[in-house]
PLY file of the C-alpha trace (Angstrom):
ply
format ascii 1.0
element vertex 220
property float x
property float y
property float z
element edge 219
property int vertex1
property int vertex2
end_header
40.45 -151.90 64.57
41.86 -150.23 67.66
44.96 -151.28 69.58
47.24 -149.21 71.79
49.76 -150.00 74.52
50.62 -147.79 77.49
52.57 -147.91 80.73
50.79 -146.87 83.91
52.31 -146.66 87.37
50.81 -148.24 90.47
52.65 -147.56 93.73
55.63 -146.51 91.66
55.72 -149.74 89.65
55.07 -149.77 85.88
51.98 -151.63 84.65
51.71 -152.37 80.94
48.18 -152.15 79.55
46.71 -152.97 76.14
43.65 -151.05 74.93
41.93 -152.92 72.14
38.61 -153.94 70.68
37.04 -156.83 72.53
36.21 -160.02 70.65
34.16 -163.20 70.97
36.96 -164.87 72.96
36.57 -162.20 75.65
32.84 -162.70 76.33
33.19 -164.79 79.50
35.55 -162.26 81.05
33.30 -159.35 80.06
30.35 -160.97 81.82
32.59 -161.64 84.82
33.47 -157.93 84.94
29.77 -157.08 85.02
29.26 -159.49 87.93
32.04 -157.74 89.87
30.78 -154.25 89.06
27.11 -155.04 89.74
27.00 -157.69 92.50
23.81 -158.92 94.20
21.24 -157.65 94.93
21.67 -156.28 91.38
19.84 -158.85 89.19
22.26 -161.04 87.26
19.91 -161.12 84.27
20.85 -157.48 83.68
24.54 -158.28 83.21
25.73 -158.56 79.62
24.57 -161.71 77.89
26.26 -163.33 74.91
23.57 -162.23 72.45
24.17 -158.60 73.38
27.94 -159.00 73.17
27.66 -160.75 69.80
25.68 -157.78 68.51
28.33 -155.39 69.82
31.21 -157.04 67.98
29.23 -157.66 64.78
27.18 -154.46 64.40
29.76 -151.89 65.54
33.13 -153.42 66.41
34.74 -149.95 66.56
32.56 -149.28 69.61
33.92 -152.19 71.63
36.93 -151.42 73.81
38.59 -153.28 76.62
41.80 -153.02 78.61
44.00 -156.06 79.12
46.64 -156.45 81.82
48.82 -159.58 81.91
46.32 -161.37 79.67
43.33 -160.50 81.86
40.46 -158.23 80.70
40.00 -155.69 83.49
37.62 -153.13 81.97
35.32 -152.53 79.02
33.50 -149.74 77.24
30.76 -150.18 74.65
29.19 -147.69 72.23
26.96 -147.42 69.19
26.15 -144.69 66.66
22.86 -142.80 66.83
21.43 -139.72 65.17
21.07 -137.22 68.02
19.20 -133.90 67.92
20.47 -131.59 70.71
17.19 -129.65 70.50
15.30 -132.76 71.67
17.59 -134.46 74.18
15.09 -136.43 76.28
15.28 -140.21 75.99
15.92 -143.25 78.13
18.95 -145.53 78.18
16.79 -148.37 76.88
15.62 -146.30 73.91
19.10 -145.11 73.01
20.78 -148.52 73.29
17.99 -150.96 72.40
18.30 -152.30 75.96
21.98 -152.96 75.33
21.39 -155.04 72.18
22.28 -152.04 69.88
20.18 -153.36 66.98
19.31 -149.68 66.44
22.96 -148.86 65.59
22.91 -146.24 62.80
26.03 -146.29 60.59
25.03 -142.82 59.34
24.43 -141.39 62.80
26.14 -138.22 64.01
26.89 -139.30 67.59
28.80 -142.08 69.32
26.62 -143.07 72.26
28.11 -144.81 75.30
26.17 -147.92 76.28
28.25 -149.02 79.26
31.58 -148.55 80.99
32.80 -151.07 83.57
36.06 -151.45 85.48
36.85 -154.29 87.87
36.78 -152.76 91.39
40.30 -153.98 92.19
41.70 -152.02 89.21
39.87 -148.71 89.62
42.83 -146.87 91.11
44.63 -147.00 87.74
42.32 -144.55 85.94
41.30 -147.08 83.29
37.86 -145.56 82.74
39.37 -142.24 81.69
41.84 -143.98 79.38
39.04 -145.89 77.63
36.99 -142.71 77.29
39.92 -140.88 75.71
40.42 -143.80 73.32
36.78 -143.52 72.30
37.27 -139.78 71.65
39.88 -140.80 69.09
37.28 -143.01 67.40
34.82 -140.09 67.29
37.44 -138.05 65.45
38.39 -140.89 63.11
34.76 -141.48 62.13
34.06 -137.75 61.75
31.20 -137.77 64.25
29.87 -134.65 65.97
30.18 -135.86 69.53
30.43 -138.61 72.09
27.33 -138.73 74.28
25.99 -140.80 77.12
23.85 -140.60 80.22
25.58 -140.59 83.57
24.04 -142.00 86.72
23.98 -139.64 89.70
24.10 -142.11 92.60
24.67 -139.47 95.25
21.40 -137.69 94.48
19.19 -139.92 96.64
20.88 -138.64 99.80
20.07 -134.97 99.09
16.88 -135.20 96.99
14.80 -133.68 99.78
17.00 -130.58 99.69
17.46 -129.91 95.97
16.21 -130.75 92.50
18.20 -133.01 90.19
19.36 -129.98 88.19
20.44 -128.17 91.36
22.41 -131.30 92.32
24.28 -131.22 89.01
24.88 -127.47 89.37
26.35 -128.11 92.83
28.73 -130.70 91.38
29.83 -128.20 88.72
30.39 -125.58 91.42
32.62 -127.99 93.35
30.24 -128.17 96.33
29.34 -131.85 95.90
31.27 -134.87 94.66
29.37 -137.59 92.81
31.28 -140.80 91.98
29.90 -141.03 88.43
29.29 -137.45 87.33
32.55 -136.17 88.81
34.43 -138.98 87.03
32.82 -138.09 83.70
33.74 -134.42 84.18
37.36 -135.41 84.83
37.24 -137.49 81.65
36.29 -134.44 79.58
32.52 -134.78 79.36
30.16 -131.80 79.81
26.52 -131.98 80.97
23.86 -130.83 78.50
20.57 -132.00 80.08
19.11 -133.72 83.12
16.67 -136.42 82.04
13.85 -137.97 84.07
13.21 -141.72 83.89
16.53 -142.30 82.15
17.31 -145.56 83.90
15.71 -147.73 86.56
18.14 -146.66 89.28
17.05 -146.16 92.87
20.20 -144.26 93.92
19.69 -141.70 91.12
15.90 -141.65 91.58
15.82 -142.70 87.90
17.49 -139.46 86.73
20.38 -139.36 84.30
22.67 -136.55 83.17
23.34 -136.44 79.43
27.01 -135.58 79.05
28.84 -134.98 75.79
32.32 -134.50 74.42
32.26 -132.47 71.21
34.56 -133.29 68.33
36.94 -130.29 68.29
37.48 -130.68 64.54
33.81 -130.30 63.61
0 1
1 2
2 3
3 4
4 5
5 6
6 7
7 8
8 9
9 10
10 11
11 12
12 13
13 14
14 15
15 16
16 17
17 18
18 19
19 20
20 21
21 22
22 23
23 24
24 25
25 26
26 27
27 28
28 29
29 30
30 31
31 32
32 33
33 34
34 35
35 36
36 37
37 38
38 39
39 40
40 41
41 42
42 43
43 44
44 45
45 46
46 47
47 48
48 49
49 50
50 51
51 52
52 53
53 54
54 55
55 56
56 57
57 58
58 59
59 60
60 61
61 62
62 63
63 64
64 65
65 66
66 67
67 68
68 69
69 70
70 71
71 72
72 73
73 74
74 75
75 76
76 77
77 78
78 79
79 80
80 81
81 82
82 83
83 84
84 85
85 86
86 87
87 88
88 89
89 90
90 91
91 92
92 93
93 94
94 95
95 96
96 97
97 98
98 99
99 100
100 101
101 102
102 103
103 104
104 105
105 106
106 107
107 108
108 109
109 110
110 111
111 112
112 113
113 114
114 115
115 116
116 117
117 118
118 119
119 120
120 121
121 122
122 123
123 124
124 125
125 126
126 127
127 128
128 129
129 130
130 131
131 132
132 133
133 134
134 135
135 136
136 137
137 138
138 139
139 140
140 141
141 142
142 143
143 144
144 145
145 146
146 147
147 148
148 149
149 150
150 151
151 152
152 153
153 154
154 155
155 156
156 157
157 158
158 159
159 160
160 161
161 162
162 163
163 164
164 165
165 166
166 167
167 168
168 169
169 170
170 171
171 172
172 173
173 174
174 175
175 176
176 177
177 178
178 179
179 180
180 181
181 182
182 183
183 184
184 185
185 186
186 187
187 188
188 189
189 190
190 191
191 192
192 193
193 194
194 195
195 196
196 197
197 198
198 199
199 200
200 201
201 202
202 203
203 204
204 205
205 206
206 207
207 208
208 209
209 210
210 211
211 212
212 213
213 214
214 215
215 216
216 217
217 218
218 219
């Protein structure tokens, strides 16, 4: 099981954080985080439910990470293992994650697939998402997997869709011409885009596109 402690600095003051696997006792806080990250009009039935979270901690506990500050869970990241073929990248989030229930977790898979990453809005200035992602890279190495993979939303695309294709939008981000709150974050966290996928997620801002982004195990 994973546990690490770090000191961050907010306005010059040290903040002690604990990165660890989340457990059953954390479920209420994890659902609360989802409610803060995805407020109405986002449908509350799409937040984590306790059946999904129970599957996470029982089927693949190594893929459950959270960050705790002063006893409060402030962020979470969830993954599962899948067998991914880079030659056939197209899929939806629902297919890859079993709609978040991860009953399709493959202990013999070659890829750690990110199901969700959430950070309470009031804590986003601390860079917790990047810290959790780097912690998950360590798990990829420990398990001897080929890569970490996940689909990134591209919420800025809706504003410019009349001017460029989804691929051109991603190319513009890579060229530094456009900033996207999700894709740019994933790039800063070490992920690289490998494919733009249609109908990845029901997401109006992204026009249902997703960008598959990977981090390759440097020891493979």
